[in-house]
N, C-alpha and C positions, 0 to 999 in steps of 0.2 A: 352485785352478785352476778357472776357469768352463768348464762344458761346455754347448755350445749344443744344446738338445734337438730342435730342428726348424728348418726352413728359414726360417720366419718370424723366429725369434730371431736366426738368423745374418744375415738381411737387415737387421733393425733394428740389430744391432751394427755392421754395415758402414756403413750409412747415417749412424748417430750419429757414428762415428769420422771418416768422410770429411767430413761436414758441419761438424763442430767444427774439423777441420784447415783446411778452406777458410776458415772464419771467422777463425781465428788468422792465416792467411796474409794475408787482406784487412786485418785490423786493423793488422798490421805495415806494410803498404803505405800505409794511411791516415796512420799516424803519420809515415811517411817523406816524404810529399808533400802536406802539408795545402793545401787551397785549390785544388787542381787538379780538372779535370773528372772524371778517373779516381778520384780520392780521394773526391769527392762521390758518385759512382756506387757505389763500394765501401761507403762508409758507409751508403748507402741499403739495399744488399743485406744488410749485417750487421744493421742495425737491424730490417729487415723479417723476416729469417730467424730471428733470435734466439728469438722465442716459438715458432716451429715446431720448432726443435731442442730446446727445453725440453719441448715436448709429445712429441716423439720419445723423449726420455729417460724421461719418465713411462710411455710405452708399454712401454719396456724394463723398467722397474721393475715394471709391472703383470704382466708375464710371468715375474717372478722373477729377472730379469737386472740386474746393476749396469751403468749406462751406462759405456761405455769412455772412457777419457781420450784426447784427441786426441794424435796423434803430434807432440808438440812439437818434437822434434829435426828431424823431416822437414819440419814447417811452417816452422821457422826457416831450414832449408837452402833450401827453396823461396823464401822471402822474400828471402834473399840473392841467389839467382839472379835473381828477378824485378827486384830493385832494380839489379842489374848490367845486365840486359837493357834496362831502362828508360833507364839512362845511356848505354849504347852504341848501342842501336838506336832508342830513343825510345818514347814512350807508346803509339804505334800498335801496335808489336810486343808490348809488354807486354799491352795490352788483348786482342790476338789470343790470346796465351797463356792469359790468364785466361778468355777465352770458351771456349777448348778445355777447360780445366779444368772449367768449368761444364757443357759438353756431356758430359763424362765423368760428372759427378755426376748429370746428367739421365738419362743411359743406365742408371745404377745404380738410380735411382728407378723408371724404367720397367720394368726387370727385376723389381724387387720387386713391382710392381703385378700381375704375372702370377701371383703366389702367392695362396692363399686367406686372406683377412683378415677380421676383424671389421669391421663397418660403420664404426665410429669410426676405426679404423686406416686403412681405405681412404680415408676422407675426408681424413685427415692426408696420406697419400701423394699424393693428388690435389692438395692445397694445396702440398706440397713441389714437385711437378712443375710446377705453374703458376708458382710462384716462380722455379724454375730456368729455365723457358722465358723468363720476363721478364728475368732476369739475363743469359742468353745474348744476347737481343736487344739489351739495353743495351750490353753489352761489345762485341758485334759492330758496334754503331753507332759506338762510340769508336774501333774498330780500322779503320774505313774512311775 
Protein backbone atom coordinates (compact mmCIF):
# COMPACT_ATOMS: atom_id res chain seq x y z
CA UNK A 1 0.00 0.00 0.00
CA UNK A 2 1.36 3.40 -0.98
CA UNK A 3 1.45 6.02 1.73
CA UNK A 4 1.58 9.62 0.62
CA UNK A 5 4.15 11.35 2.80
CA UNK A 6 3.23 14.94 2.11
CA UNK A 7 0.77 17.29 0.46
CA UNK A 8 2.89 17.55 -2.69
CA UNK A 9 2.89 13.79 -3.22
CA UNK A 10 -0.87 13.71 -2.71
CA UNK A 11 -1.35 16.55 -5.18
CA UNK A 12 0.89 14.89 -7.78
CA UNK A 13 -0.99 11.60 -7.38
CA UNK A 14 -4.37 13.32 -7.74
CA UNK A 15 -3.32 15.33 -10.79
CA UNK A 16 -1.73 12.31 -12.44
CA UNK A 17 -4.80 10.12 -11.95
CA UNK A 18 -7.26 12.83 -13.01
CA UNK A 19 -5.20 13.88 -16.03
CA UNK A 20 -4.86 10.28 -17.21
CA UNK A 21 -8.58 9.66 -16.72
CA UNK A 22 -9.47 12.75 -18.77
CA UNK A 23 -7.14 11.59 -21.54
CA UNK A 24 -8.75 8.14 -21.61
CA UNK A 25 -12.19 9.76 -21.72
CA UNK A 26 -11.17 12.01 -24.60
CA UNK A 27 -9.52 9.17 -26.54
CA UNK A 28 -12.75 7.18 -26.38
CA UNK A 29 -14.72 10.13 -27.70
CA UNK A 30 -12.21 10.69 -30.51
CA UNK A 31 -12.64 7.08 -31.63
CA UNK A 32 -16.43 7.42 -31.46
CA UNK A 33 -16.76 10.50 -33.66
CA UNK A 34 -13.81 10.75 -36.05
CA UNK A 35 -13.70 13.81 -38.27
CA UNK A 36 -15.90 16.06 -36.11
CA UNK A 37 -14.72 19.44 -34.82
CA UNK A 38 -15.03 18.17 -31.25
CA UNK A 39 -13.01 15.06 -32.07
CA UNK A 40 -10.27 17.18 -33.65
CA UNK A 41 -10.19 19.47 -30.61
CA UNK A 42 -9.99 16.52 -28.22
CA UNK A 43 -7.23 14.91 -30.25
CA UNK A 44 -5.26 18.16 -30.09
CA UNK A 45 -5.73 18.31 -26.31
CA UNK A 46 -4.65 14.68 -25.84
CA UNK A 47 -1.56 15.03 -28.05
CA UNK A 48 -0.52 18.32 -26.47
CA UNK A 49 -1.11 17.06 -22.92
CA UNK A 50 0.56 13.64 -23.25
CA UNK A 51 4.15 14.86 -22.67
CA UNK A 52 3.01 16.98 -19.72
CA UNK A 53 1.37 13.96 -18.10
CA UNK A 54 4.50 11.89 -18.75
CA UNK A 55 6.56 14.58 -17.02
CA UNK A 56 4.08 14.59 -14.14
CA UNK A 57 4.57 10.83 -13.75
CA UNK A 58 8.35 11.36 -13.73
CA UNK A 59 7.92 13.89 -10.91
CA UNK A 60 5.98 11.30 -8.93
CA UNK A 61 8.69 8.69 -9.47
CA UNK A 62 11.38 11.21 -8.45
CA UNK A 63 9.57 11.61 -5.12
CA UNK A 64 9.50 7.85 -4.67
CA UNK A 65 5.87 7.35 -5.69
CA UNK A 66 4.63 5.12 -8.43
CA UNK A 67 2.26 6.92 -10.79
CA UNK A 68 -1.35 5.91 -10.26
CA UNK A 69 -3.25 4.12 -12.98
CA UNK A 70 -6.21 6.06 -14.31
CA UNK A 71 -9.63 5.03 -13.13
CA UNK A 72 -10.40 3.04 -16.28
CA UNK A 73 -13.87 1.95 -15.14
CA UNK A 74 -14.82 5.51 -14.24
CA UNK A 75 -13.37 6.77 -17.52
CA UNK A 76 -15.30 4.15 -19.48
CA UNK A 77 -18.52 5.04 -17.68
CA UNK A 78 -17.98 8.75 -18.33
CA UNK A 79 -17.33 7.96 -21.99
CA UNK A 80 -20.65 6.09 -22.29
CA UNK A 81 -22.47 8.99 -20.63
CA UNK A 82 -20.70 11.46 -22.90
CA UNK A 83 -21.61 9.52 -26.05
CA UNK A 84 -25.23 9.21 -24.91
CA UNK A 85 -25.46 12.93 -24.21
CA UNK A 86 -23.88 13.67 -27.57
CA UNK A 87 -26.55 11.58 -29.33
CA UNK A 88 -29.46 12.93 -27.29
CA UNK A 89 -28.54 16.56 -26.77
CA UNK A 90 -25.91 17.16 -29.42
CA UNK A 91 -22.26 18.08 -29.56
CA UNK A 92 -22.81 21.51 -27.99
CA UNK A 93 -24.03 19.93 -24.75
CA UNK A 94 -21.17 17.43 -24.75
CA UNK A 95 -18.62 20.17 -25.38
CA UNK A 96 -20.08 22.10 -22.43
CA UNK A 97 -19.75 19.02 -20.18
CA UNK A 98 -16.16 18.50 -21.27
CA UNK A 99 -15.38 22.19 -20.72
CA UNK A 100 -16.76 21.77 -17.19
CA UNK A 101 -14.51 18.72 -16.66
CA UNK A 102 -11.54 20.79 -17.84
CA UNK A 103 -12.53 23.59 -15.44
CA UNK A 104 -12.49 21.06 -12.59
CA UNK A 105 -9.04 19.86 -13.74
CA UNK A 106 -7.87 23.49 -13.89
CA UNK A 107 -9.14 24.14 -10.35
CA UNK A 108 -7.20 21.12 -9.06
CA UNK A 109 -4.04 22.34 -10.78
CA UNK A 110 -4.50 25.83 -9.33
CA UNK A 111 -5.02 24.33 -5.89
CA UNK A 112 -1.78 22.41 -6.25
CA UNK A 113 0.17 25.54 -7.22
CA UNK A 114 -0.53 26.94 -3.73
CA UNK A 115 1.82 24.32 -2.27
CA UNK A 116 5.59 24.69 -1.93
CA UNK A 117 7.24 23.09 -5.00
CA UNK A 118 10.69 22.75 -6.45
CA UNK A 119 11.23 25.14 -9.36
CA UNK A 120 10.98 22.42 -12.03
CA UNK A 121 7.77 21.08 -10.54
CA UNK A 122 6.23 24.57 -10.38
CA UNK A 123 7.11 25.16 -14.03
CA UNK A 124 5.34 21.90 -14.92
CA UNK A 125 2.26 22.94 -12.94
CA UNK A 126 2.27 26.29 -14.72
CA UNK A 127 2.45 24.53 -18.10
CA UNK A 128 -0.39 22.19 -17.08
CA UNK A 129 -2.43 25.22 -16.00
CA UNK A 130 -1.82 27.00 -19.33
CA UNK A 131 -2.77 23.83 -21.20
CA UNK A 132 -5.98 23.44 -19.19
CA UNK A 133 -6.92 27.11 -19.75
CA UNK A 134 -6.43 26.61 -23.49
CA UNK A 135 -8.55 23.44 -23.44
CA UNK A 136 -11.34 25.19 -21.51
CA UNK A 137 -11.40 28.05 -24.02
CA UNK A 138 -11.44 25.64 -26.98
CA UNK A 139 -14.23 23.50 -25.57
CA UNK A 140 -16.28 26.52 -24.49
CA UNK A 141 -15.94 27.83 -28.05
CA UNK A 142 -17.39 24.58 -29.37
CA UNK A 143 -20.19 24.73 -26.79
CA UNK A 144 -21.41 28.15 -27.85
